[in-house]
C-alpha positions as CSV (number, residue, x, y, z in Angstrom):
1,X,31.6,16.7,-40.9
2,X,33.3,18.6,-39.0
3,X,30.7,20.4,-38.4
4,X,28.4,17.1,-37.3
5,X,30.9,16.3,-34.8
6,X,31.4,20.1,-33.4
7,X,27.3,19.7,-33.2
8,X,27.9,16.0,-31.5
9,X,30.0,17.7,-29.1
10,X,28.2,20.8,-28.0
11,X,24.9,18.2,-27.8
12,X,26.7,16.1,-25.3
13,X,28.3,19.0,-23.0
14,X,24.5,20.6,-22.9
15,X,23.6,17.2,-21.7
16,X,26.2,17.1,-19.2
17,X,25.4,20.4,-18.1
18,X,21.6,19.0,-17.2
19,X,22.2,17.4,-13.9
20,X,18.5,16.5,-13.9
21,X,18.7,14.6,-17.3
22,X,22.0,13.0,-16.2
23,X,20.0,11.4,-12.8
24,X,16.9,10.0,-14.7
25,X,19.0,8.7,-17.8
26,X,21.3,6.9,-15.7
27,X,20.9,6.8,-12.0
28,X,17.0,6.4,-11.6
29,X,16.6,3.2,-14.0
30,X,19.3,1.3,-11.9
31,X,17.7,2.4,-8.5
32,X,14.4,1.5,-10.2
33,X,16.0,-1.9,-10.6
34,X,17.2,-2.1,-7.4
35,X,14.2,-1.2,-5.7
36,X,12.0,-4.1,-7.6
37,X,15.3,-6.3,-7.0
38,X,14.9,-6.0,-2.8
39,X,11.2,-6.3,-3.2
40,X,10.9,-9.4,-5.1
41,X,14.0,-11.3,-4.9
42,X,14.6,-12.3,-1.7
43,X,11.4,-13.6,0.9
44,X,13.9,-15.5,3.1
45,X,13.3,-12.9,5.5
46,X,9.6,-12.9,5.1
47,X,7.7,-13.4,8.3
48,X,3.5,-14.0,9.0
49,X,2.7,-13.4,12.3
50,X,0.4,-16.7,12.9
51,X,-2.1,-17.1,15.8
52,X,-2.4,-21.0,17.1
53,X,-5.1,-22.5,19.2
54,X,-4.7,-26.1,20.1
55,X,-8.0,-27.1,21.8
56,X,-7.3,-30.8,21.5
57,X,-4.2,-31.5,23.7
58,X,-3.7,-35.0,22.3
59,X,-0.2,-36.1,21.6
60,X,-0.8,-36.2,17.8
61,X,-2.2,-32.5,18.5
62,X,1.3,-31.3,20.5
63,X,3.0,-33.1,16.9
64,X,1.1,-31.1,14.8
65,X,2.0,-27.7,16.8
66,X,5.8,-28.7,16.7
67,X,5.1,-29.1,12.9
68,X,4.1,-25.6,12.8
69,X,6.2,-24.2,14.8
70,X,8.9,-25.3,12.5
71,X,7.4,-23.6,9.2
72,X,10.7,-21.0,8.6
73,X,7.6,-18.5,7.4
74,X,5.2,-18.4,10.2
75,X,6.1,-16.7,13.9
76,X,3.5,-18.7,16.1
77,X,1.9,-17.3,18.9
78,X,-0.4,-19.7,20.9
79,X,-3.4,-18.5,22.8
80,X,-7.4,-18.9,23.1
81,X,-9.6,-18.7,20.0
82,X,-11.2,-15.6,21.0
83,X,-8.1,-13.8,21.8
84,X,-6.7,-14.8,18.9
85,X,-9.4,-14.0,16.4
86,X,-9.8,-10.8,18.1
87,X,-6.1,-10.3,17.3
88,X,-6.9,-11.4,13.5
89,X,-9.7,-8.7,13.2
90,X,-7.0,-5.9,14.2
91,X,-4.2,-6.8,12.2
92,X,-1.9,-8.4,14.6
93,X,-2.2,-11.5,13.1
94,X,-2.4,-12.9,9.4
95,X,-3.8,-15.9,10.4
96,X,-5.5,-18.5,13.0
97,X,-4.9,-21.9,12.7
98,X,-7.6,-23.8,14.9
99,X,-6.6,-27.5,15.9
100,X,-10.4,-28.5,17.0
101,X,-10.7,-30.6,20.4
102,X,-11.0,-34.9,19.5
103,X,-8.8,-34.4,16.3
104,X,-6.4,-36.6,17.9
105,X,-9.2,-39.6,18.8
106,X,-10.6,-38.8,15.5
107,X,-7.3,-39.6,13.9
108,X,-6.5,-42.8,15.9
109,X,-9.9,-44.7,15.1
110,X,-9.7,-44.2,11.5
111,X,-12.0,-40.7,10.8
112,X,-10.8,-37.8,9.0
113,X,-10.5,-34.7,11.2
114,X,-10.1,-31.1,10.0
115,X,-7.1,-28.2,10.7
116,X,-9.4,-24.9,10.4
117,X,-7.6,-22.1,9.3
118,X,-9.1,-18.6,9.7
119,X,-7.6,-15.6,6.9
120,X,-8.9,-12.1,6.2
121,X,-8.8,-12.2,2.4
122,X,-8.5,-8.6,2.3
123,X,-5.1,-9.1,2.7
124,X,-5.1,-11.3,-0.2
125,X,-1.4,-12.1,-1.6
126,X,-0.6,-12.7,2.2
127,X,-4.0,-15.2,2.5
128,X,-2.9,-17.0,-0.9
129,X,0.6,-17.8,0.5
130,X,-0.6,-18.8,3.9
131,X,-3.3,-21.1,2.7
132,X,-0.7,-22.3,0.1
133,X,1.8,-23.2,2.8
134,X,-0.8,-24.7,5.2
135,X,-1.7,-26.9,2.4
136,X,1.3,-28.4,2.4
137,X,2.0,-28.4,6.0
138,X,-1.0,-30.3,6.3
139,X,0.0,-32.6,3.8
140,X,3.3,-33.5,5.4
141,X,1.7,-33.7,8.6
142,X,-0.3,-36.8,6.9
143,X,2.6,-38.6,5.8
144,X,4.6,-38.3,8.9
145,X,2.3,-38.5,11.9
146,X,-1.0,-40.7,10.1
147,X,1.2,-42.2,7.5
148,X,-1.8,-41.9,5.7
149,X,-2.9,-40.0,2.7
150,X,-5.6,-37.5,3.6
151,X,-7.2,-38.0,6.7
152,X,-5.9,-34.6,8.0
153,X,-7.9,-31.9,6.0
154,X,-7.3,-28.0,5.5
155,X,-10.2,-25.7,6.2
156,X,-9.8,-22.2,5.5
157,X,-12.6,-19.7,7.3
158,X,-12.6,-16.1,6.1
159,X,-13.6,-13.7,8.8
160,X,-15.1,-11.5,6.6
161,X,-18.8,-11.7,6.5
162,X,-19.2,-10.8,2.5
163,X,-17.3,-12.8,-0.1
164,X,-15.5,-10.1,-1.9
165,X,-13.3,-10.8,-5.5
166,X,-9.5,-9.7,-5.5
167,X,-10.4,-6.6,-7.4
168,X,-12.1,-5.5,-4.7
169,X,-9.2,-5.2,-2.5
170,X,-7.2,-3.5,-5.5
171,X,-9.6,-0.4,-6.3
172,X,-8.5,1.2,-3.0
173,X,-4.9,1.2,-4.0
174,X,-6.4,2.5,-7.6
175,X,-8.2,5.5,-5.8
176,X,-4.9,6.5,-3.7
177,X,-2.8,5.6,-7.1
178,X,-5.1,8.4,-8.6
179,X,-5.0,11.1,-5.6
180,X,-1.4,10.9,-5.6
181,X,-1.2,11.8,-9.2
182,X,-3.3,14.4,-9.0
183,X,-1.8,16.1,-6.0
184,X,1.6,15.8,-6.7
185,X,1.3,17.3,-10.1
186,X,-1.2,20.5,-9.0
187,X,2.3,21.8,-7.9
188,X,3.5,21.8,-11.8
189,X,0.6,24.5,-13.0
190,X,1.9,27.2,-10.7
191,X,5.7,26.2,-11.8
192,X,4.2,26.9,-15.3
193,X,2.0,30.1,-14.6
194,X,5.3,31.6,-13.0
195,X,7.7,30.8,-15.7
196,X,4.9,32.2,-18.2
197,X,4.7,35.1,-15.8
198,X,0.8,34.3,-15.4
199,X,1.5,34.7,-11.6
200,X,3.3,38.3,-11.8
201,X,0.5,39.7,-14.4
202,X,-2.2,38.3,-11.6
203,X,0.3,40.6,-9.0
204,X,-0.4,43.6,-11.1
205,X,-3.9,43.0,-10.5
206,X,-6.5,43.6,-7.3
207,X,-6.3,39.8,-7.2
208,X,-5.3,38.3,-3.7
209,X,-2.4,35.3,-3.7
210,X,-4.3,33.6,-1.5
211,X,-7.4,33.4,-4.3
212,X,-5.4,32.0,-6.7
213,X,-4.1,29.3,-4.6
214,X,-7.4,28.5,-3.4
215,X,-9.1,28.6,-6.6
216,X,-6.9,25.4,-7.9
217,X,-7.1,23.9,-4.8
218,X,-10.9,23.6,-4.7
219,X,-10.7,22.7,-8.5
220,X,-8.7,19.9,-7.7
221,X,-10.9,18.5,-4.8
222,X,-13.7,18.5,-7.3
223,X,-11.7,16.7,-9.9
224,X,-10.5,14.1,-7.1
225,X,-14.2,13.4,-5.8
226,X,-15.7,12.9,-9.1
227,X,-12.8,10.5,-10.0
228,X,-13.3,8.6,-7.3
229,X,-17.2,8.2,-7.9
230,X,-16.2,7.2,-11.3
231,X,-13.7,4.8,-10.0
232,X,-16.3,3.5,-7.7
233,X,-19.0,3.4,-10.3
234,X,-16.6,1.4,-13.1
235,X,-15.6,-1.3,-10.8
236,X,-19.0,-1.9,-9.7
237,X,-20.7,-1.7,-13.4
238,X,-18.1,-3.5,-14.6
239,X,-16.6,-5.8,-11.8
240,X,-19.9,-6.0,-9.4
241,X,-17.8,-4.4,-6.7
242,X,-20.0,-2.7,-3.6
243,X,-18.8,-0.2,-1.7
244,X,-18.7,-1.4,2.1
245,X,-17.9,1.0,4.2
246,X,-20.0,4.8,4.3
247,X,-19.6,6.9,1.3
248,X,-19.0,10.3,3.6
249,X,-16.0,8.7,5.5
250,X,-14.5,7.5,2.1
251,X,-15.3,11.1,0.7
252,X,-13.8,12.6,3.8
253,X,-10.7,10.3,4.0
254,X,-10.7,11.6,-0.1
255,X,-11.0,15.1,0.8
256,X,-7.9,15.2,3.3
257,X,-5.7,12.8,1.1
258,X,-6.1,15.0,-1.9
259,X,-5.4,18.2,0.3
260,X,-2.5,16.2,1.2
261,X,-0.9,15.4,-1.9
262,X,-1.7,19.1,-3.1
263,X,0.3,20.8,-0.5
264,X,2.8,18.0,-1.0
265,X,3.2,18.5,-4.7
266,X,3.5,22.4,-4.2
267,X,6.7,21.5,-1.4
268,X,8.5,19.6,-3.9
269,X,8.1,22.1,-6.7
270,X,8.9,24.7,-4.8
271,X,12.6,25.7,-6.0
272,X,11.7,24.1,-9.5
273,X,12.8,26.8,-11.9
274,X,11.1,25.4,-15.0
275,X,7.9,23.0,-15.5
276,X,10.8,20.5,-17.1
277,X,12.4,20.5,-14.4
278,X,9.9,20.1,-11.9
279,X,8.2,16.7,-13.8
280,X,11.6,14.5,-12.9
281,X,11.2,15.7,-9.3
282,X,8.0,14.7,-9.3
283,X,8.6,11.7,-10.6
284,X,11.3,10.7,-8.4
285,X,8.7,11.2,-5.6
286,X,5.9,9.4,-7.2
287,X,7.3,5.9,-8.0
288,X,9.2,5.1,-5.2
289,X,6.2,6.1,-3.0
290,X,3.5,3.6,-5.2
291,X,5.7,0.7,-4.9
292,X,6.9,1.1,-1.1
293,X,3.7,2.3,0.4
294,X,2.0,-1.4,0.7
295,X,-0.9,-0.2,-1.9
296,X,-0.3,-2.5,-4.2
297,X,2.1,-5.2,-2.5
298,X,2.1,-6.9,0.9
299,X,4.1,-5.0,3.8
300,X,6.1,-8.2,4.3
301,X,7.2,-8.4,0.9
302,X,9.5,-5.4,1.9
303,X,13.4,-5.6,3.1
304,X,13.1,-4.8,7.0
305,X,15.3,-1.7,5.9
306,X,12.9,-0.3,3.6
307,X,9.9,-0.6,6.2
308,X,11.0,2.4,8.2
309,X,10.7,4.4,4.6
310,X,7.0,2.6,4.1
311,X,6.2,3.9,7.7
312,X,7.1,7.6,6.6
313,X,5.1,7.6,3.4
314,X,1.9,9.6,3.6
315,X,0.2,7.6,0.8
316,X,0.6,4.4,3.0
317,X,-1.4,5.9,6.0
318,X,-4.0,7.2,2.8
319,X,-4.0,3.2,1.3
320,X,-4.7,1.9,5.0
321,X,-7.3,4.5,5.7
322,X,-9.4,3.6,2.1
323,X,-9.0,0.0,2.5
324,X,-10.3,-0.2,5.9
325,X,-13.4,1.8,5.0
326,X,-14.3,0.7,1.5
327,X,-13.7,-3.1,1.9
328,X,-13.5,-3.6,5.8
329,X,-10.2,-4.8,5.7
330,X,-7.8,-5.1,9.1
331,X,-6.4,-2.3,9.7
332,X,-2.2,-2.0,9.5
333,X,-2.5,1.3,11.5
334,X,-5.7,2.6,13.9
335,X,-7.7,4.7,11.9
336,X,-7.1,7.9,14.0
337,X,-3.2,7.5,13.4
338,X,-4.2,7.5,9.5
339,X,-5.7,10.9,9.8
340,X,-3.0,12.4,12.2
341,X,-0.4,11.2,10.0
342,X,-1.9,12.6,6.6
343,X,-2.8,15.7,8.9
344,X,0.3,16.5,10.3
345,X,2.1,15.9,6.7
346,X,-0.5,18.4,5.3
347,X,0.2,21.0,7.4
348,X,3.9,20.8,7.1
349,X,3.8,20.6,3.8
350,X,1.7,23.6,3.4
351,X,4.0,25.9,5.9
352,X,7.0,24.2,3.8
353,X,5.4,25.6,0.5
354,X,4.4,29.2,1.6
355,X,8.0,29.7,3.1
356,X,10.1,28.4,0.1
357,X,7.7,29.2,-2.8
358,X,8.2,31.7,-5.0
359,X,5.8,33.9,-7.0
360,X,8.4,35.2,-9.4
């Protein structure tokens, strides 16, 4: 037993000396729990920018406007139908509520009337929440204003010209995730080659260093394009998901995104001594980026202090660009900004990688 306790003590000492292992054993799970807790535990501060168009002007419609303005998650902007619908298509609104002309007269005469809610199905979670809130609001208005159960009806109208399923809006996020994994883990290959002295042996040959890097980058780009084809093909044949946008534009964004995350992968493991130490560094970057970039969860779910972090992540802009192209989603950012941010991350990470990476 004495030998056993000595070995046990030695194992604990070795474990305590490994700071990376300590962090990912104790600190990382706590940080991960806090991350999800902040995202999902408290939605009291969620606010949806809602456009409101009152084409009626009656006393009843004014009461409806006041009822909508009193809804806590709604930040109401009153305007004309054309202006508010343009704002919805550009991503400045999450929905537009229209109170049509003669609504008050219809309700007074005992007829039914409709409140129209225009929404963007590409913002699937937000749209479902807003329509659910609107159903409740309309029900309350019926009881409080008209004193009847169903004279006022809600009609939801999609601004999309195509009927697309929820999986259609999930596919760009899956493609972003695959590009993230493929790009970040490309740096591990070079760390392994350096650790096993392969790069040192390459240095003894006439082979240029940039040729080694260029070869791996080209291989990853080819894999990324094949990966994109496979994801879109499986989505089409298994779930009847159609590619709405331009194929060349999609492959161009995939190409730029893959280059960006390859350079990012090289940068974050540039100082890692072994492949074993490089992997947790990548995971530390990878998981928060997946869940804070908005590729799977709506931006509105993020606490206010996390939104600047989301805005700094390259995956946020890759996801927005692919959604705009693949499903014609309303933009979170202009396409030029998405491409510009990805390009800036590519250049900065590439320069830092060249500066920090050691070949031996």
